[in-house]
BAZARO-577058 format. One record per residue: residue number from 1; residue in three letters; z, y, x of N, C-alpha, C in turn. Coordinates in pm, 1 decimal, always signed. Example, Ala and Ser with C-alpha at 12.3 -4.5 7.8 and 13.67 -1.06 7.14 Angstrom:
2
{1, ala, {+780.0, -569.0, +1319.0}, {+780.0, -450.0, +1230.0}, {+780.0, -330.0, +1320.0}}
{2, ser, {+708.0, -225.0, +1285.0}, {+714.0, -106.0, +1367.0}, {+787.0, +3.0, +1290.0}}
END
This chain:
189
{1, unk, {+0.0, -118.5, +83.4}, {+0.0, +0.0, +0.0}, {+0.0, +125.1, +88.1}}
{2, unk, {-66.8, +227.8, +39.2}, {-76.0, +353.5, +110.9}, {-10.1, +461.2, +25.4}}
{3, unk, {+76.3, +539.6, +85.7}, {+139.8, +650.1, +11.4}, {+53.9, +774.2, +28.0}}
{4, unk, {+24.9, +840.1, -87.1}, {-51.8, +964.6, -87.0}, {+22.3, +1065.6, -172.9}}
{5, unk, {-7.5, +1194.7, -152.8}, {+57.5, +1294.6, -237.0}, {-11.9, +1296.9, -373.2}}
{6, unk, {+63.7, +1327.9, -477.3}, {+14.7, +1320.4, -615.1}, {-107.3, +1409.0, -639.2}}
{7, unk, {-114.4, +1524.2, -572.9}, {-226.8, +1615.7, -596.8}, {-360.3, +1559.4, -548.2}}
{8, unk, {-358.3, +1455.1, -464.2}, {-483.6, +1397.1, -413.9}, {-533.9, +1281.8, -501.1}}
{9, unk, {-459.8, +1247.3, -607.4}, {-501.0, +1138.0, -696.0}, {-622.3, +1181.9, -777.6}}
{10, unk, {-722.4, +1094.2, -787.9}, {-846.0, +1124.5, -859.9}, {-876.2, +1015.0, -961.4}}
{11, unk, {-964.9, +1047.0, -1054.0}, {-1010.6, +950.1, -1154.4}, {-1069.0, +828.6, -1083.5}}
{12, unk, {-1030.0, +708.6, -1128.2}, {-1080.6, +585.6, -1068.4}, {-989.3, +526.9, -961.7}}
{13, unk, {-892.7, +606.0, -910.0}, {-798.1, +552.8, -811.2}, {-710.9, +445.8, -876.2}}
{14, unk, {-663.1, +352.1, -796.6}, {-572.0, +249.1, -845.8}, {-436.4, +274.2, -781.1}}
{15, unk, {-333.9, +290.7, -865.6}, {-198.9, +320.6, -817.9}, {-106.2, +203.5, -844.4}}
{16, unk, {-6.1, +188.1, -758.9}, {+99.3, +88.6, -778.2}, {+223.7, +165.2, -820.3}}
{17, unk, {+259.9, +154.2, -948.5}, {+378.3, +221.6, -1000.9}, {+475.7, +114.3, -1046.5}}
{18, unk, {+591.7, +108.2, -982.5}, {+695.6, +8.8, -1015.0}, {+641.8, -134.2, -1010.9}}
{19, unk, {+556.5, -164.7, -912.7}, {+506.4, -300.9, -894.9}, {+391.3, -339.6, -986.4}}
{20, unk, {+344.1, -248.1, -1069.5}, {+230.6, -276.9, -1158.3}, {+112.7, -189.7, -1118.7}}
{21, unk, {-8.6, -245.5, -1131.5}, {-128.7, -170.7, -1096.5}, {-180.7, -92.2, -1216.4}}
{22, unk, {-217.7, +34.3, -1191.6}, {-272.9, +122.6, -1293.3}, {-401.3, +184.4, -1239.7}}
{23, unk, {-501.0, +200.1, -1326.9}, {-622.3, +271.3, -1288.5}, {-614.9, +410.1, -1351.3}}
{24, unk, {-646.6, +513.1, -1273.4}, {-636.5, +651.5, -1318.8}, {-757.3, +686.0, -1405.9}}
{25, unk, {-729.8, +733.2, -1528.0}, {-835.3, +774.4, -1620.4}, {-864.9, +922.8, -1605.5}}
{26, unk, {-760.4, +1004.9, -1596.4}, {-776.4, +1148.5, -1571.0}, {-662.6, +1194.9, -1482.5}}
{27, unk, {-690.0, +1295.0, -1400.4}, {-587.5, +1353.8, -1314.1}, {-612.9, +1503.7, -1307.1}}
{28, unk, {-511.5, +1582.5, -1345.4}, {-525.3, +1727.6, -1343.2}, {-406.1, +1787.7, -1271.4}}
{29, unk, {-432.9, +1888.9, -1189.7}, {-326.7, +1961.9, -1121.7}, {-301.7, +2091.2, -1196.8}}
{30, unk, {-175.0, +2118.8, -1229.9}, {-137.5, +2241.5, -1299.0}, {-53.1, +2327.0, -1205.9}}
{31, unk, {-88.5, +2453.1, -1193.2}, {-14.9, +2546.9, -1109.0}, {+34.5, +2660.7, -1197.3}}
{32, unk, {+151.0, +2644.0, -1259.7}, {+202.5, +2751.1, -1344.4}, {+240.9, +2872.8, -1260.9}}
{33, unk, {+239.5, +2989.2, -1323.2}, {+275.4, +3111.1, -1251.1}, {+417.3, +3104.9, -1198.0}}
{34, unk, {+503.6, +3039.4, -1271.9}, {+642.9, +3028.6, -1232.7}, {+679.7, +2881.0, -1237.7}}
{35, unk, {+745.0, +2830.7, -1139.8}, {+784.0, +2689.9, -1141.6}, {+705.4, +2607.5, -1041.4}}
{36, unk, {+726.3, +2477.0, -1048.0}, {+666.7, +2384.2, -952.7}, {+530.2, +2336.2, -1000.2}}
{37, unk, {+428.8, +2335.4, -912.1}, {+299.1, +2277.7, -951.0}, {+315.3, +2127.4, -977.1}}
{38, unk, {+245.5, +2076.8, -1079.8}, {+256.2, +1935.5, -1115.0}, {+117.7, +1874.1, -1129.2}}
{39, unk, {+113.2, +1742.2, -1118.3}, {-8.5, +1665.9, -1140.5}, {+14.0, +1579.1, -1263.3}}
{40, unk, {-70.7, +1596.9, -1364.7}, {-64.3, +1517.9, -1487.8}, {-168.5, +1407.3, -1475.2}}
{41, unk, {-123.8, +1282.1, -1486.3}, {-213.2, +1168.0, -1468.9}, {-207.7, +1077.5, -1591.7}}
{42, unk, {-324.1, +1050.0, -1650.8}, {-334.9, +950.1, -1757.3}, {-392.5, +825.7, -1691.9}}
{43, unk, {-328.3, +711.2, -1713.9}, {-374.5, +588.1, -1649.4}, {-360.6, +469.5, -1743.3}}
{44, unk, {-433.2, +362.1, -1708.6}, {-431.8, +239.5, -1788.5}, {-378.3, +127.2, -1702.3}}
{45, unk, {-276.9, +54.6, -1756.1}, {-220.9, -59.7, -1684.4}, {-326.2, -170.2, -1685.1}}
{46, unk, {-355.2, -224.9, -1569.0}, {-464.0, -321.8, -1554.5}, {-433.2, -453.1, -1624.1}}
{47, unk, {-308.7, -497.6, -1621.1}, {-271.7, -627.4, -1677.2}, {-299.8, -635.6, -1826.8}}
{48, unk, {-253.6, -533.9, -1902.4}, {-264.0, -542.7, -2047.9}, {-338.8, -426.6, -2113.7}}
{49, unk, {-387.0, -330.5, -2036.0}, {-466.7, -221.6, -2091.8}, {-388.6, -109.9, -2157.6}}
{50, unk, {-255.3, -110.0, -2145.7}, {-172.6, -5.8, -2207.4}, {-195.2, +126.4, -2133.3}}
{51, unk, {-216.9, +234.8, -2211.4}, {-235.8, +366.5, -2150.1}, {-101.2, +435.4, -2133.3}}
{52, unk, {-84.6, +501.7, -2018.3}, {+40.7, +566.4, -1982.4}, {+9.2, +704.8, -1926.0}}
{53, unk, {+95.3, +802.8, -1955.6}, {+84.8, +936.2, -1895.3}, {+202.3, +956.8, -1802.1}}
{54, unk, {+175.2, +1010.8, -1685.4}, {+280.3, +1041.3, -1587.8}, {+262.5, +1184.1, -1541.0}}
{55, unk, {+371.7, +1245.4, -1502.5}, {+367.1, +1380.4, -1447.4}, {+451.5, +1380.1, -1320.7}}
{56, unk, {+390.1, +1416.7, -1208.5}, {+459.1, +1422.8, -1079.9}, {+445.5, +1562.2, -1022.4}}
{57, unk, {+543.1, +1601.7, -939.5}, {+524.8, +1724.2, -861.1}, {+409.2, +1697.4, -765.2}}
{58, unk, {+328.2, +1797.8, -738.7}, {+207.5, +1776.6, -656.6}, {+238.2, +1725.6, -516.8}}
{59, unk, {+359.4, +1748.6, -468.5}, {+393.5, +1703.3, -333.0}, {+460.9, +1566.7, -331.4}}
{60, unk, {+489.2, +1508.5, -449.1}, {+552.6, +1376.5, -455.6}, {+459.1, +1269.0, -399.9}}
{61, unk, {+518.2, +1164.1, -343.8}, {+441.2, +1053.2, -289.3}, {+419.0, +946.3, -397.2}}
{62, unk, {+295.4, +899.0, -411.3}, {+264.9, +786.4, -500.3}, {+193.1, +680.7, -417.5}}
{63, unk, {+203.8, +555.6, -460.2}, {+143.4, +445.9, -383.4}, {+6.6, +409.4, -438.2}}
{64, unk, {-94.0, +416.5, -351.1}, {-228.0, +369.4, -387.7}, {-238.8, +223.7, -347.0}}
{65, unk, {-287.3, +141.1, -437.9}, {-304.2, -1.1, -407.7}, {-424.4, -17.8, -315.7}}
{66, unk, {-421.9, -124.5, -233.5}, {-537.0, -149.6, -146.5}, {-650.5, -201.8, -232.7}}
{67, unk, {-750.4, -120.5, -243.0}, {-865.8, -153.3, -325.0}, {-988.7, -128.8, -239.7}}
{68, unk, {-1081.6, -220.3, -249.6}, {-1206.0, -207.4, -175.1}, {-1307.5, -136.1, -263.7}}
{69, unk, {-1360.9, -25.0, -216.0}, {-1464.8, +47.3, -289.2}, {-1599.8, +4.3, -234.3}}
{70, unk, {-1680.5, -59.4, -320.8}, {-1807.9, -115.5, -279.0}, {-1920.0, -61.5, -368.4}}
{71, unk, {-2034.3, -31.2, -306.3}, {-2150.7, +11.9, -383.7}, {-2209.8, -107.9, -457.2}}
{72, unk, {-2230.3, -93.1, -586.7}, {-2293.0, -195.6, -668.6}, {-2404.3, -131.4, -749.4}}
{73, unk, {-2504.3, -211.5, -781.2}, {-2616.7, -162.9, -859.5}, {-2605.1, -218.4, -1001.6}}
{74, unk, {-2619.6, -129.5, -1100.9}, {-2609.5, -171.8, -1240.8}, {-2734.8, -249.4, -1280.4}}
{75, unk, {-2715.2, -368.3, -1341.9}, {-2827.6, -451.0, -1384.6}, {-2850.0, -442.6, -1534.9}}
{76, unk, {-2753.2, -491.0, -1614.1}, {-2770.3, -495.1, -1759.5}, {-2637.1, -516.0, -1829.1}}
{77, unk, {-2639.1, -503.9, -1963.6}, {-2520.4, -527.3, -2045.4}, {-2550.1, -639.9, -2142.6}}
{78, unk, {-2452.0, -727.1, -2162.9}, {-2463.9, -831.6, -2265.7}, {-2326.9, -852.2, -2329.4}}
{79, unk, {-2309.5, -957.2, -2406.3}, {-2183.8, -984.4, -2475.0}, {-2066.6, -1005.2, -2381.2}}
{80, unk, {-2096.5, -1048.7, -2259.1}, {-1992.7, -1075.6, -2159.7}, {-1937.5, -946.6, -2099.4}}
{81, unk, {-2022.4, -844.7, -2088.7}, {-1981.9, -717.1, -2029.3}, {-2098.4, -651.7, -1958.2}}
{82, unk, {-2067.1, -570.8, -1858.2}, {-2167.3, -497.6, -1781.3}, {-2185.1, -566.3, -1645.9}}
{83, unk, {-2308.1, -604.2, -1613.9}, {-2336.9, -680.7, -1492.0}, {-2382.3, -587.7, -1379.4}}
{84, unk, {-2317.8, -605.4, -1262.9}, {-2350.2, -528.6, -1143.7}, {-2378.5, -624.0, -1028.8}}
{85, unk, {-2462.3, -578.9, -933.4}, {-2496.0, -661.6, -817.9}, {-2469.8, -582.8, -689.9}}
{86, unk, {-2410.5, -651.5, -591.3}, {-2392.0, -592.6, -459.9}, {-2525.9, -605.2, -386.7}}
{87, unk, {-2593.6, -492.2, -354.8}, {-2726.3, -499.3, -292.2}, {-2725.4, -562.1, -152.7}}
{88, unk, {-2610.0, -564.2, -85.8}, {-2602.5, -621.7, +48.8}, {-2590.4, -773.5, +44.2}}
{89, unk, {-2508.6, -826.1, -48.7}, {-2481.8, -969.7, -52.4}, {-2543.8, -1039.7, -173.2}}
{90, unk, {-2596.3, -963.9, -267.6}, {-2653.2, -1015.4, -393.8}, {-2548.2, -1083.1, -481.9}}
{91, unk, {-2418.2, -1060.4, -452.5}, {-2311.6, -1110.7, -540.0}, {-2313.1, -1029.1, -668.0}}
{92, unk, {-2287.7, -1096.9, -780.3}, {-2282.3, -1026.5, -907.5}, {-2141.7, -1028.9, -963.0}}
{93, unk, {-2100.8, -918.7, -1026.6}, {-1971.7, -910.8, -1094.2}, {-1994.9, -857.3, -1235.1}}
{94, unk, {-1902.3, -893.2, -1324.4}, {-1908.8, -846.2, -1462.0}, {-1790.2, -753.3, -1485.9}}
{95, unk, {-1820.7, -633.8, -1534.0}, {-1717.1, -535.5, -1565.1}, {-1695.5, -536.4, -1715.9}}
{96, unk, {-1569.5, -548.0, -1756.5}, {-1538.0, -556.3, -1899.5}, {-1557.9, -422.4, -1969.7}}
{97, unk, {-1566.8, -430.2, -2101.8}, {-1581.9, -311.5, -2186.7}, {-1463.5, -216.4, -2166.9}}
{98, unk, {-1341.3, -271.7, -2155.4}, {-1221.5, -189.0, -2138.4}, {-1225.2, -113.7, -2006.1}}
{99, unk, {-1267.2, -181.5, -1898.8}, {-1275.0, -117.6, -1767.9}, {-1380.8, -8.6, -1768.5}}
{100, unk, {-1491.7, -34.3, -1836.7}, {-1602.0, +61.8, -1841.6}, {-1562.7, +186.8, -1918.0}}
{101, unk, {-1496.6, +171.9, -2031.4}, {-1454.1, +286.4, -2111.7}, {-1571.5, +368.8, -2161.5}}
{102, unk, {-1553.1, +499.0, -2167.5}, {-1657.1, +586.8, -2220.9}, {-1764.1, +623.4, -2118.4}}
{103, unk, {-1754.2, +567.3, -1998.4}, {-1853.9, +596.3, -1895.2}, {-1985.9, +523.9, -1920.1}}
{104, unk, {-1985.2, +425.3, -2010.7}, {-2105.5, +344.0, -2032.2}, {-2224.7, +426.6, -2080.1}}
{105, unk, {-2200.1, +540.7, -2142.2}, {-2309.6, +624.6, -2190.3}, {-2399.3, +672.8, -2076.6}}
{106, unk, {-2344.6, +684.5, -1957.1}, {-2422.2, +735.3, -1843.9}, {-2491.8, +626.9, -1762.3}}
{107, unk, {-2461.5, +499.5, -1788.6}, {-2522.9, +392.4, -1709.1}, {-2672.8, +387.2, -1729.8}}
{108, unk, {-2745.6, +375.4, -1621.1}, {-2890.3, +359.7, -1625.1}, {-2926.0, +242.0, -1535.9}}
{109, unk, {-3025.0, +164.8, -1577.8}, {-3064.5, +46.5, -1502.7}, {-3100.4, +83.7, -1359.1}}
{110, unk, {-3042.9, +10.7, -1263.3}, {-3070.3, +35.5, -1122.2}, {-2979.9, +141.0, -1059.9}}
{111, unk, {-2893.7, +203.9, -1139.5}, {-2804.5, +308.3, -1089.4}, {-2703.0, +247.8, -991.9}}
{112, unk, {-2677.4, +317.5, -880.6}, {-2577.5, +272.6, -785.6}, {-2443.9, +337.7, -818.7}}
{113, unk, {-2341.2, +253.9, -839.5}, {-2206.0, +299.7, -872.8}, {-2110.4, +242.1, -769.6}}
{114, unk, {-1991.6, +299.7, -761.3}, {-1889.1, +247.2, -671.6}, {-1787.5, +171.9, -756.1}}
{115, unk, {-1773.3, +42.3, -728.3}, {-1674.5, -39.1, -798.9}, {-1551.4, -54.9, -710.1}}
{116, unk, {-1434.4, -33.8, -769.5}, {-1308.5, -57.2, -698.8}, {-1266.2, -199.6, -728.2}}
{117, unk, {-1259.0, -281.5, -621.7}, {-1230.0, -423.6, -639.0}, {-1097.9, -456.6, -571.7}}
{118, unk, {-1009.3, -522.2, -647.8}, {-878.3, -564.2, -597.0}, {-869.4, -715.4, -615.8}}
{119, unk, {-861.9, -788.0, -504.8}, {-854.3, -935.0, -506.3}, {-966.8, -996.7, -590.0}}
{120, unk, {-1089.3, -946.1, -571.9}, {-1207.3, -1002.5, -637.4}, {-1229.4, -958.4, -781.3}}
{121, unk, {-1140.2, -875.4, -835.8}, {-1153.0, -832.3, -975.7}, {-1190.1, -684.8, -979.1}}
{122, unk, {-1299.7, -648.9, -1050.8}, {-1335.7, -506.9, -1061.6}, {-1235.1, -434.3, -1150.9}}
{123, unk, {-1172.9, -329.0, -1096.7}, {-1069.5, -255.9, -1169.2}, {-1117.9, -122.9, -1224.6}}
{124, unk, {-1203.7, -57.1, -1151.0}, {-1248.1, +75.7, -1191.7}, {-1390.3, +98.7, -1143.9}}
{125, unk, {-1455.8, +192.6, -1208.1}, {-1595.0, +224.4, -1178.3}, {-1607.0, +373.6, -1155.8}}
{126, unk, {-1678.1, +410.7, -1050.7}, {-1703.5, +551.9, -1024.4}, {-1853.8, +574.6, -1033.2}}
{127, unk, {-1893.2, +657.2, -1127.9}, {-2034.8, +689.3, -1148.2}, {-2078.6, +794.4, -1047.0}}
{128, unk, {-2210.8, +809.5, -1028.4}, {-2257.7, +922.3, -947.7}, {-2209.3, +1052.1, -1013.4}}
{129, unk, {-2191.4, +1157.1, -935.5}, {-2140.0, +1284.5, -990.1}, {-2234.7, +1346.8, -1091.4}}
{130, unk, {-2365.7, +1330.5, -1069.0}, {-2465.1, +1390.6, -1157.7}, {-2568.5, +1286.6, -1200.2}}
{131, unk, {-2612.4, +1297.3, -1325.8}, {-2721.5, +1213.1, -1374.2}, {-2825.6, +1302.6, -1440.8}}
{132, unk, {-2950.3, +1255.5, -1442.6}, {-3057.4, +1329.6, -1506.3}, {-3086.3, +1266.2, -1641.7}}
{133, unk, {-3081.5, +1347.5, -1745.7}, {-3106.0, +1301.5, -1882.4}, {-3199.7, +1398.3, -1952.3}}
{134, unk, {-3252.3, +1354.0, -2065.9}, {-3342.7, +1438.3, -2142.5}, {-3270.7, +1496.0, -2263.6}}
{135, unk, {-3303.0, +1621.2, -2296.7}, {-3249.1, +1684.6, -2417.3}, {-3330.2, +1632.0, -2535.6}}
{136, unk, {-3261.6, +1572.3, -2634.6}, {-3329.5, +1516.6, -2752.0}, {-3344.6, +1622.8, -2860.3}}
{137, unk, {-3236.7, +1696.0, -2884.4}, {-3244.6, +1803.5, -2982.7}, {-3152.7, +1917.2, -2943.5}}
{138, unk, {-3193.9, +2039.0, -2981.9}, {-3113.9, +2158.0, -2955.2}, {-3152.1, +2264.9, -3056.1}}
{139, unk, {-3068.1, +2363.6, -3072.3}, {-3096.4, +2470.8, -3166.7}, {-3200.5, +2564.5, -3108.3}}
{140, unk, {-3282.2, +2627.9, -3195.4}, {-3379.4, +2725.4, -3143.1}, {-3306.9, +2849.1, -3089.0}}
{141, unk, {-3375.0, +2921.4, -3002.0}, {-3317.3, +3041.8, -2942.5}, {-3309.1, +3150.1, -3049.4}}
{142, unk, {-3195.8, +3217.6, -3055.3}, {-3178.1, +3329.1, -3148.0}, {-3237.6, +3453.2, -3083.2}}
{143, unk, {-3317.5, +3528.3, -3161.1}, {-3381.3, +3648.2, -3106.4}, {-3275.0, +3745.2, -3056.1}}
{144, unk, {-3297.7, +3798.8, -2936.8}, {-3202.9, +3893.0, -2878.7}, {-3097.6, +3826.5, -2791.6}}
{145, unk, {-3096.6, +3695.2, -2790.5}, {-2998.8, +3624.1, -2708.5}, {-3049.1, +3622.5, -2564.4}}
{146, unk, {-2966.2, +3665.0, -2471.1}, {-3009.9, +3669.2, -2331.1}, {-2965.3, +3542.7, -2259.0}}
{147, unk, {-3027.2, +3518.0, -2144.6}, {-2998.5, +3395.6, -2069.1}, {-2853.2, +3390.2, -2022.3}}
{148, unk, {-2793.2, +3504.7, -2000.0}, {-2656.7, +3504.2, -1947.4}, {-2550.0, +3503.0, -2056.2}}
{149, unk, {-2591.5, +3520.1, -2182.0}, {-2492.7, +3535.7, -2288.6}, {-2413.3, +3408.7, -2313.7}}
{150, unk, {-2464.3, +3323.3, -2398.6}, {-2385.5, +3205.6, -2434.5}, {-2471.3, +3080.8, -2430.9}}
{151, unk, {-2404.3, +2968.6, -2421.9}, {-2474.0, +2840.8, -2422.9}, {-2489.5, +2793.4, -2566.5}}
{152, unk, {-2586.6, +2706.1, -2589.8}, {-2606.9, +2651.0, -2724.0}, {-2585.8, +2500.1, -2719.0}}
{153, unk, {-2545.3, +2438.4, -2831.5}, {-2522.1, +2293.6, -2832.5}, {-2654.1, +2216.3, -2819.7}}
{154, unk, {-2645.6, +2098.9, -2755.6}, {-2763.9, +2014.0, -2738.5}, {-2720.3, +1868.2, -2738.7}}
{155, unk, {-2811.7, +1780.0, -2781.9}, {-2785.9, +1635.8, -2782.4}, {-2868.7, +1574.1, -2670.0}}
{156, unk, {-2802.2, +1493.3, -2586.3}, {-2870.4, +1426.9, -2474.9}, {-2927.6, +1292.7, -2520.1}}
{157, unk, {-3016.1, +1236.3, -2439.3}, {-3081.3, +1108.9, -2472.5}, {-2982.7, +992.0, -2477.6}}
{158, unk, {-2862.5, +1007.8, -2419.8}, {-2763.1, +900.4, -2424.6}, {-2664.8, +918.5, -2540.4}}
{159, unk, {-2688.6, +1019.0, -2627.6}, {-2604.4, +1039.0, -2745.6}, {-2485.0, +1130.6, -2724.6}}
{160, unk, {-2471.2, +1188.3, -2607.1}, {-2358.7, +1278.3, -2579.6}, {-2400.1, +1422.0, -2606.3}}
{161, unk, {-2308.1, +1499.0, -2665.6}, {-2332.1, +1641.6, -2690.5}, {-2286.4, +1722.3, -2570.5}}
{162, unk, {-2360.9, +1827.4, -2539.6}, {-2325.8, +1919.0, -2431.8}, {-2372.2, +2058.3, -2470.8}}
{163, unk, {-2349.9, +2154.6, -2384.6}, {-2397.8, +2290.8, -2406.8}, {-2494.5, +2325.9, -2295.4}}
{164, unk, {-2605.0, +2389.8, -2334.3}, {-2708.3, +2425.5, -2237.2}, {-2744.1, +2573.0, -2253.4}}
{165, unk, {-2803.6, +2634.9, -2149.2}, {-2846.5, +2774.2, -2160.7}, {-2955.2, +2788.0, -2268.5}}
{166, unk, {-2972.8, +2907.6, -2322.6}, {-3068.7, +2928.7, -2431.2}, {-3213.7, +2893.4, -2396.7}}
{167, unk, {-3254.0, +2901.8, -2268.9}, {-3394.0, +2875.7, -2232.5}, {-3428.8, +2726.3, -2227.8}}
{168, unk, {-3333.0, +2637.1, -2244.4}, {-3357.6, +2492.8, -2241.0}, {-3397.1, +2445.3, -2381.0}}
{169, unk, {-3511.1, +2373.9, -2389.9}, {-3559.6, +2322.7, -2518.8}, {-3555.1, +2171.0, -2521.7}}
{170, unk, {-3576.3, +2113.8, -2641.3}, {-3583.2, +1968.1, -2656.5}, {-3696.8, +1915.2, -2569.1}}
{171, unk, {-3674.3, +1798.6, -2506.9}, {-3775.6, +1738.9, -2419.5}, {-3757.5, +1776.1, -2273.8}}
{172, unk, {-3672.8, +1872.3, -2244.1}, {-3647.5, +1914.8, -2106.2}, {-3550.6, +1817.4, -2040.8}}
{173, unk, {-3578.7, +1780.7, -1915.2}, {-3487.9, +1694.8, -1839.8}, {-3389.1, +1783.9, -1765.4}}
{174, unk, {-3258.9, +1751.1, -1779.0}, {-3154.2, +1832.0, -1717.9}, {-3058.9, +1744.1, -1638.0}}
{175, unk, {-2989.5, +1805.2, -1543.3}, {-2888.4, +1736.4, -1463.5}, {-2752.9, +1765.2, -1528.5}}
{176, unk, {-2676.7, +1656.6, -1554.5}, {-2547.8, +1666.3, -1622.2}, {-2438.7, +1612.6, -1529.2}}
{177, unk, {-2323.4, +1679.4, -1526.6}, {-2207.1, +1631.6, -1449.6}, {-2137.8, +1522.3, -1530.9}}
{178, unk, {-2122.9, +1403.3, -1473.5}, {-2063.9, +1290.5, -1546.9}, {-1914.7, +1309.4, -1570.6}}
{179, unk, {-1849.3, +1390.7, -1490.9}, {-1704.6, +1407.0, -1503.0}, {-1665.2, +1475.4, -1633.9}}
{180, unk, {-1740.9, +1580.1, -1673.1}, {-1701.8, +1656.9, -1792.3}, {-1817.4, +1684.9, -1888.8}}
{181, unk, {-1928.2, +1613.5, -1876.4}, {-2045.9, +1626.5, -1964.5}, {-2106.4, +1766.5, -1961.8}}
{182, unk, {-2089.9, +1840.7, -1854.1}, {-2139.5, +1977.7, -1850.0}, {-2278.6, +1986.9, -1787.2}}
{183, unk, {-2353.5, +2088.7, -1830.1}, {-2486.2, +2117.2, -1778.7}, {-2474.0, +2170.5, -1636.1}}
{184, unk, {-2558.7, +2119.3, -1545.2}, {-2558.0, +2165.9, -1406.7}, {-2681.9, +2251.2, -1379.7}}
{185, unk, {-2799.8, +2191.2, -1404.1}, {-2925.6, +2261.8, -1380.8}, {-3039.6, +2188.4, -1446.4}}
{186, unk, {-3156.0, +2251.9, -1449.4}, {-3276.4, +2188.1, -1498.1}, {-3321.4, +2088.3, -1390.8}}
{187, unk, {-3366.8, +1970.1, -1432.2}, {-3408.7, +1867.2, -1335.1}, {-3530.7, +1912.8, -1258.0}}
{188, unk, {-3536.7, +1876.3, -1131.5}, {-3645.2, +1918.2, -1043.0}, {-3771.3, +1832.3, -1060.6}}
{189, unk, {-3755.9, +1712.4, -1121.3}, {-3872.5, +1622.3, -1130.4}, {-3967.3, +1659.1, -1243.2}}
END
């Protein structure tokens, strides 16, 4: 086990809390104007899937479990789960629906993801930071609306809603941040 400070904990990390392994779902650092900065962590216990929230001072030590982070390529989904292949060894692993969570919307065939593996079992999945998707539908531009004013709602090809600048129309390919579903830029391709 490796001890790290709480403020360095990120989504997808595996922590050992009181002898049980947890995968981090979200981690946020709060710095109030007055008082001690804290790290709020939502995590899922690996054994039974129970979700837990913890709050630590940002300087507190937490134990990260020894987990091997390996690049895997996404192949397909079936009733068993999501199938990934290690491009170096051609070993295949199946990631369960619970482990995948809401990240499955961003999976694309052939996409390279980082799987956190502990004793041969995939515990967590880290997607690429950005993915390119197509805008399926969006509202028309309101006359007089400038590019810097406000964003408008849009539906992506994977079914997720986001906000895009007014100049983006349906059919446009855009780069989206997988962490918070936010618009990054218009795709270069």
